[in-house]
N, C-alpha and C positions, 0 to 999 in steps of 0.2 A: 700719864697716859694722855691725848688729846681731848681737850674736853667740847663735846657735840651742841651743837647750837642748836636752843630747840624753840619755836615759835611761842610767845604769849601775847595772849590777848586782852582786852578789858572782861572785866568782871561780870560786865550786867550789859545786855543787849535789849532792844525794842523795837517794835514795826513804827519804822520816822513816817509813811507814807502808804495811803493808800492808791492808786489807779484803776479805772474800770472802762472795758468796751462792750457792746453788745451789737449783733446782726442787727443788719439794716433793716429787716424784717420784721412785721411783727405779722404772726400767723392766729388766725381765732379758732378757736376750737370748733367752730363749722365749718372750718376750711379741709378739715379730717378725718369729721366722723362717717360719710360715707362710706371708703373701703373698708374699713375695719364694722360696720353697721351701727352706728352709736350716737349716742346726741351730745350737747353742749353741757347738757345735764349731768347726765352721768360721767363724763371728764372732772366737771367741777367738783361732786362728790367723790371721785373718787382719788381725786390727787391736789385738787385744790386748785388746779391754772385754768388761766380765763384767758391771755393770750401767751406767748412765747415768741422770744426772736431767732430769730433765723435769715444767717448770711448769702447773699446774694450769688450767685456762681461768677468766682474769677478773683471771691473776696475768702482768704484761706484765715484758717489760726492764726496767724502770723502775723497775717496783718491788722488783727483787733490785739495780739499782743501785743505789736510795736504798739499802739494807740493806748492801750494800757502802759504801758511800761515808762511813754514819755510821762503820760502825767503824775506818772507816782515819782520821776524821778526831779522834775519841775517842783512838784510837792515839798520833797527831803530837802530841795537847798546843796543839791550836790552838784558836782560835774559830773556825768556819763563818766568820765576816766576813772573817778575815784573809786568802778565798781569792782569789787575783785574779783567776784563770782556774778553767773548768769544761770540759773537753776527754774526751768521750765515742765511745767507737770501737764503732760498729756497724752490725751491717749491717739490726737488727729492730727498728726504730723504727715504731712503726704507724701514721706517718702522715710526707707527705717533709718538709712543715713544720708546727708549728714543731719545732725540732728536741729531741731528748731531753735535750741540755745545759742547757739552757735553761728546760726543767722541772727537770731535776735540781739547779741550783742554786736554784730556786725551792724546791724541798721540802727543803732541808739545810741549809736557809738562809744562801747565797752571795750573793743577790741585794743591790749590780747587777752582779757580776762578769762580763767576757766570758764566752760561754759556746756554744760550737760543737759539733758533730759530725764524725769523723774516717769516711770512706768506705773503707778497707782490708782489711774482713773482716779476715783469721788477722794479717793485720802491722798492724791496727791498732794494739794496745797496744805496740805497740815507735815506730811512725809517730810515736804521742800523747806518748811518752818523748820521747822525739829533741824536737817542739817543745815539751814541759813546761821543758826544759832550756833549751832556745835562750831562753824567758820570762823565768826567772826570771834568770837571767844576763846577760839584758840589758837589767832591769830593769824588766820590762815586767810585773811579779810577782811578789810575794815568794813566795809557795806557791801551787801549783796543783796539781789537784785532776784526778790522769787513771783513768777508766774504763775496762774493756772489759765489754760488757753485749749478752749476746744470749736471744734465744728463737726459737731456731731448728726448734724443732719447730713449730711453723707455717707450716714452707716445707718440709715433709717428707710423699714420697709414698709410703706404706706398699709399694708395689711393687717400688720402686726398689732395684734391687740393686748400683747402683753406690756413693751414700752415704746414705741414710734412715738406718741402722741407726746411723752413728756420732755422728748429732748427740745433743748435750744443749742444756740450758738454765740461763744462770749467768752470775755479774757478780763482776769482782774488780778494787778502786780500791786506789789509789796515792796518797799525797799526795808533793808532791817539793817542796823547800823548801833555801835556801843550805844552805852548811856548809863546814867549815872544810879538809876535804880533796876530791881528787877524787873524787866517787862517782857519775858518771854517763860513760863514755868519750863518744868520738865517734861517731857513730852509721852504720852501712853501712846504705844503704836504696836501694829500687830499685822498678822494674818492668820487664816483657817482655808488651808489648802484644802482642809476636805469638800467644802461648797465650791470650789471651783468654776465647777461648768451651774452655779443659780445664776448667775448674771454676764453674760460677757459676749461673743459672737457667736452666730450661728453657723461657721463653717470656717474654714481658715482659706488663707491666701493661697496657699498648693493645690487645697480644692478646688480653688474658684479656677487658676490656671490650667487644671489639669479639667475643667468642663465638669465636673463631678457633681459640683453645687456653683449657684447663682453667685455674686457678687455678696460677703458678708458683710451682716447687719447686725444690730446691737436684739438682745429678745434679754426677758428674766424670766426667771420662777418666779412668780409676783409674792406666791403667800411663803415661800422659802426666805426672800429678803426679806420680806417684809415683819417678818417673826423677827429673823435676826437682830434684822436695822435695831428693834422696839428693844428687846428682852436682853441682845448680850452688848448695845450698845449705848443704854441707861447703865448698862454696870462702869464700861468705860470712861462713860462720862462723869461720875461719881468717884471712879480709880485718879480721874484727872484735879478733880477737884482736890481732891486727898493729897495728892504730889504736889499740887500747888501750895498747899498748907492753906485755901481759903472756905469757905462756904457758900451754897449758893446766894443768902445773905448779902457776901461782900461783892456780887455779880453787879455789872449795869448791864452787860448783851448777855442774849446766847444767841450764836449763829450754829448751827447746824447746819450739814450738809443739803442741800436743796431738792430733796430726791420726792418728796411726794409729802404734802401740806400733811395730810393724817398720820402721816411718820413724826414728821415738828411738832406736831401738838399732842402726841403720846408721849414722847420724849421729854416734854415742858412737863407732863403730868407727872411724871417718873420722876423728874427731878425734884417734885413740889416748889420750883421754881415763882419767887415770890412777885406779886401782880408789878413791882417796880422793874423787874427785869424785862429789858426788851429784845423780842426776838425777830431774827431776820428770818423775812419771809418773801423774799425777793423771787420766788418761784411761781407766782400767782400772775405774773405779767414777763416772766423772762423762761421760765422751766428748769426743768435741770441739765444743768451746763457743767455735770461731772466736775472736774478740776478746777473749773474756774466758780464755781457757785458761791462758796465761803467768802472768796474775796470779793466775787460783786455784790451780796448779801450784804459784808460789813460794810460797806463803800456805799448804796443807798442807805443804809440805817446811819449813818454818820452825817450822809448828805441833810435828812430829814429831822434827824436829832444833835445836832454838832454838842452840844451838853452833853453826849456823852464819851468827848474827848475826855482823856484822862480816866478813864473806868477799866474797870476789868471784864472783858468778855470772856465764856468759854466758847469754844471753837472744836469741833467733835466732824470729820468726814469719815466715809463708809463706803465700802460700794465693788465692785467689780476683784475679784479674787480671792478669797474675801477678803479686803484687806481694810485699816482704819486707824484714826491715830486722832490724837485730842489733845489738847493744850489750854491754859488762862493764859491769854494775854493780855498787853495794856495798849489801848485805844491813843492812835495818835491823834 
């Protein structure tokens, strides 16, 4: 019988580098409070956001993705043509098809690498990391470019009091490749479709085209999302630590999805993180950038604390769907 060849890759993987790009506009709370009859103090107390980054008209998520990717590729010390796959996590592509990833592969010089988008909103980056890890270890790709890229300002209704003031624009990129020791733990990921309508769009594009409803924008049931994020995601985070075979004492950093500062603080409390563990809090000046938030927050942590290099970080994404993903990674 003919022997079938099957791809075999390296035993271990790790994140080699990060890149980041934020919207070119800085939008303070005072610019948004009028239509929602609120105040700077109210937004700060409820979300921890002081300003958020948004992109000008004509600057799309793909443009932010390109900038972040070029930085990550350069820092990884590899050639673009060595990238064996491009995965973009986004809900902000300007077209249903073709994918943002296909255009990004062309822009950064990674053609003819396979390229595809992941639609998992705020959990998208952790989903893509899980897939990149598997692709490298299976031998399907030597290096994988993972990007979270969003321009959520195009889906903001200025009078929405549930989520409009949270959202920002940005892109974070990471290059995943082979390693001599474990650098990405087993992922704990999943979904809870029973809460499908807790956070998402307030209309479908078909309803918009039929003129039944206006342009779809983001909205959420804040209390449902808060309770789910805090109580259920604390359990997922603990499962991810167990799957990685580490404890909170082994961590150098904790980088949750930048959904809301109160959620971040409550998760840290539930996990009983030691004081030495640095926590990503990029939301204060960037806002909630959905799939881009974890790589953006990690990039900033590494810029401000280069001593974190080589340490372990627990990252967890959660949001629309409701979907979630978590893993422990070794920082580049």
